[in-house]
C-alpha positions in Angstrom: 32.9 17.6 -8.6 34.6 20.0 -10.6 36.0 17.6 -13.0 32.7 15.8 -13.1 30.8 18.9 -14.0 32.6 19.8 -16.9 31.4 22.8 -19.2 28.8 24.4 -16.3 28.4 27.9 -15.7 30.1 28.7 -12.3 27.2 30.2 -11.3 25.4 26.2 -10.9 28.2 25.2 -9.0 27.5 28.1 -5.8 24.0 26.8 -5.9 23.0 26.5 -2.3 22.4 22.8 -2.7 25.4 21.7 -5.1 23.9 18.4 -6.8 24.7 15.2 -5.8 25.6 12.0 -7.0 22.8 9.2 -7.1 23.8 5.6 -7.8 21.2 3.8 -9.7 20.9 -0.3 -9.1 20.1 -1.0 -12.7 19.3 -4.5 -13.5 17.8 -7.0 -15.5 14.6 -8.6 -15.2 13.0 -11.3 -18.1 9.6 -11.3 -16.2 9.0 -7.5 -17.3 9.3 -8.4 -21.0 6.5 -7.9 -23.0 5.7 -10.9 -25.8 6.7 -14.6 -26.7 9.2 -16.1 -29.0 9.3 -19.5 -31.3 11.7 -21.7 -30.1 14.9 -21.5 -32.2 17.5 -23.3 -33.6 20.5 -23.8 -31.0 22.7 -21.9 -32.7 25.9 -20.6 -30.6 26.3 -17.3 -30.6 29.3 -14.3 -29.8 27.6 -11.6 -27.5 29.7 -8.9 -28.3 31.1 -6.0 -25.9 28.1 -3.0 -26.5 29.7 -0.1 -27.8 28.8 3.6 -25.7 27.2 6.0 -28.0 25.1 8.1 -26.1 24.7 11.9 -26.3 25.7 13.8 -22.9 23.0 15.0 -21.2 22.0 19.1 -21.9 22.0 21.6 -19.3 21.8 25.3 -18.8 22.7 27.5 -21.9 24.2 24.5 -24.3 26.4 23.5 -21.4 26.4 19.6 -21.4 27.2 16.5 -18.8 29.5 14.1 -19.8 28.5 11.0 -20.8 30.8 8.8 -18.0 33.8 9.1 -15.9 35.6 6.9 -14.0 33.7 3.9 -14.9 30.4 5.8 -13.8 27.5 5.9 -16.5 26.0 9.5 -16.5 22.5 9.0 -16.8 20.6 12.1 -16.3 19.5 14.5 -13.5 17.0 15.0 -10.7 16.0 18.8 -10.5 14.0 21.6 -12.1 13.1 22.7 -15.1 14.5 26.8 -15.2 10.9 27.6 -17.0 8.9 26.0 -14.5 10.9 27.0 -11.3 10.1 25.9 -8.0 6.9 23.5 -8.1 4.8 22.4 -4.9 2.3 19.9 -4.6 0.0 20.1 -1.9 -0.5 23.9 -1.2 -3.4 26.2 -1.9 -1.4 28.5 -2.7 -1.3 30.4 -6.5 1.0 27.8 -8.9 0.8 24.9 -6.9 -0.2 21.4 -7.9 -3.1 19.8 -5.8 -1.9 16.6 -7.1 1.2 15.3 -8.8 1.1 15.8 -12.5 2.7 12.8 -14.7 4.5 13.2 -17.3 7.7 15.7 -18.2 7.0 18.5 -20.4 10.5 20.4 -19.8 13.1 18.2 -19.2 15.0 19.4 -16.1 18.2 21.3 -16.4 19.1 23.1 -12.9 20.4 19.6 -11.3 19.7 18.7 -7.8 21.0 15.3 -8.5 23.1 13.7 -10.9 22.2 9.7 -11.5 24.8 7.4 -12.0 25.7 3.7 -12.6 28.5 1.8 -13.0 29.6 -0.5 -15.7 27.1 0.1 -18.3 28.6 -1.9 -21.5 28.9 -4.7 -19.2 25.3 -4.8 -17.7 24.1 -4.5 -21.0 26.5 -7.1 -22.5 25.4 -9.6 -19.2 21.3 -8.7 -20.2 21.7 -9.9 -23.7 23.6 -12.6 -22.7 20.5 -13.8 -20.5 17.5 -13.0 -22.7 19.4 -15.0 -25.6 20.0 -17.8 -23.5 16.2 -17.9 -22.4 15.4 -18.2 -26.1 17.9 -21.7 -26.4 21.1 -20.1 -27.7 24.4 -21.3 -26.1 25.8 -17.8 -25.8 29.7 -16.5 -24.8 30.7 -13.2 -24.2 34.1 -11.4 -25.7 35.9 -8.2 -25.0 35.6 -6.5 -28.0 32.8 -4.4 -30.0 33.0 -5.8 -33.5 33.7 -8.8 -35.3 36.7 -7.8 -37.1 38.3 -6.7 -33.6 39.0 -10.7 -33.0 42.6 -11.2 -33.6 41.9 -14.6 -34.7 39.0 -17.1 -35.0 39.1 -18.5 -31.8 35.1 -18.3 -30.7 33.2 -21.5 -32.3 30.1 -19.7 -33.3 27.3 -19.3 -35.9 26.5 -15.6 -34.8 27.8 -12.8 -33.3 25.8 -10.1 -31.9 26.5 -6.2 -31.4 25.0 -3.6 -29.7 24.9 0.1 -30.0 24.0 2.1 -26.7 21.9 4.8 -28.4 19.8 6.0 -25.1 20.1 5.0 -21.7 18.6 8.0 -19.7 17.3 8.7 -16.4 15.3 12.1 -15.9 13.2 12.9 -12.5 12.0 16.6 -11.9 12.1 17.7 -8.4 8.9 18.5 -6.7 8.2 20.4 -3.1 6.4 18.8 -0.8 5.3 21.4 2.1 5.0 20.2 5.6 3.9 22.0 9.0 6.3 22.6 11.5 5.0 23.8 14.8 7.0 26.0 17.3 6.3 27.7 20.6 5.3 30.7 18.8 3.3 30.0 15.8 3.3 27.2 13.1 5.1 27.8 9.5 5.3 25.4 6.5 8.5 24.1 5.1 8.9 22.8 2.2 10.7 19.3 1.3 12.0 18.5 -1.6 11.0 15.3 -3.5 10.9 13.3 -6.2 8.5 14.2 -9.6 7.3 12.6 -12.7 10.2 10.4 -14.0 11.3 9.1 -17.1 13.8 6.0 -18.0 14.3 5.6 -21.9 16.3 3.0 -23.5 17.5 2.8 -27.1 19.8 -0.2 -28.2 21.1 -0.8 -31.8 20.9 -4.7 -32.1 23.3 -6.0 -35.0 23.4 -9.7 -35.6 26.7 -10.8 -37.4 27.4 -14.0 -39.3 30.3 -15.2 -37.7 33.2 -15.0 -38.4 33.0 -13.5 -41.6 31.1 -10.3 -40.4 28.6 -10.1 -42.7 25.4 -8.2 -41.4 22.4 -10.4 -41.4 20.0 -8.0 -39.1 19.7 -4.7 -37.8 17.4 -2.8 -35.6 16.4 -1.0 -32.9 14.5 -1.9 -29.8 13.5 0.5 -27.4 11.5 1.1 -24.4 10.2 4.6 -22.1 8.9 4.2 -19.0 7.1 7.4 -17.1 6.2 7.1 -13.2 3.7 8.2 -12.7 2.2 7.0 -15.6 0.7 9.4 -18.1 -2.5 10.8 -17.0 -2.1 9.3 -13.2 -0.8 10.7 -10.7 0.5 8.1 -8.0 3.9 6.3 -8.2 4.5 2.4 -9.3 7.6 2.4 -8.8 9.7 3.0 -5.4 12.3 4.6 -6.3 14.1 5.7 -9.7 16.0 2.4 -10.2 13.0 0.8 -10.3 11.9 3.1 -13.1 15.5 2.5 -15.1 15.3 -1.5 -14.7 12.2 -1.7 -15.9 12.7 0.3 -19.3 16.1 -1.8 -19.6 14.8 -4.8 -19.0 11.5 -4.5 -21.4 13.7 -2.7 -24.2 16.7 -5.9 -24.3 13.5 -8.4 -23.4 12.1 -7.5 -27.2 15.0 -8.5 -29.1 13.9 -12.0 -30.1 10.1 -11.1 -30.2 10.8 -8.7 -33.3 9.6 -10.2 -36.1 12.0 -9.3 -38.9 14.7 -10.8 -36.8 12.6 -14.2 -35.9 12.7 -14.6 -39.9 16.1 -14.1 -40.2 16.7 -16.9 -37.3 14.3 -19.3 -38.2 15.4 -19.5 -42.0 19.0 -20.5 -41.2 
């Protein structure tokens, strides 16, 4: 924990509830993609290993969390925002919310938990492979990130597809739900921390190269943001943060082949 928590102030480490790791299961699902694509010529494709270029997550006073450690990608945090403080959602007391408010106006900067997932680059590469295969392309994966890193042109292909992971973020605000506890002498409320507004965001830069010359044929971004509860609502749609992250991820990857400018490139070659 001390190694992971690089750069954070000693005060955060001495909180009564130190942050814990929250492992998030992220999956790609083609059924979540919005839109359709035409039938493409079955040109062989090499899918390069995505390059992780995410920015570190900021916490209080200019400190940041590392992007990853020991093959665990740090996606973001579950916690409170220092300006908002502790917020209750079912109390009549001053400052409490009667119903959950959607959206994150202030990002959490005091961690209660740290969202992590393993093998992020492989996860994204596998999703791109599946998405291209769904589009009718014969696909093979490789272990390098740029075409020029290949020592010899061993892979028979027409295109190479590269990816830069710009953002793969999952954040959630802590809220407190009051539960009345009864004792022999009296009843008193106990504040239980629960998941509040949650947001997942994925931004990927996709590059189609001519193989093996490395000529850039098309480059663009695919992205998606999911808020849970949805904006202007107060009921959760997803059972856990992993489902929120998986939805944003699936819709971002699933929009690659439905991008019109890319379709024009692939259908005219």
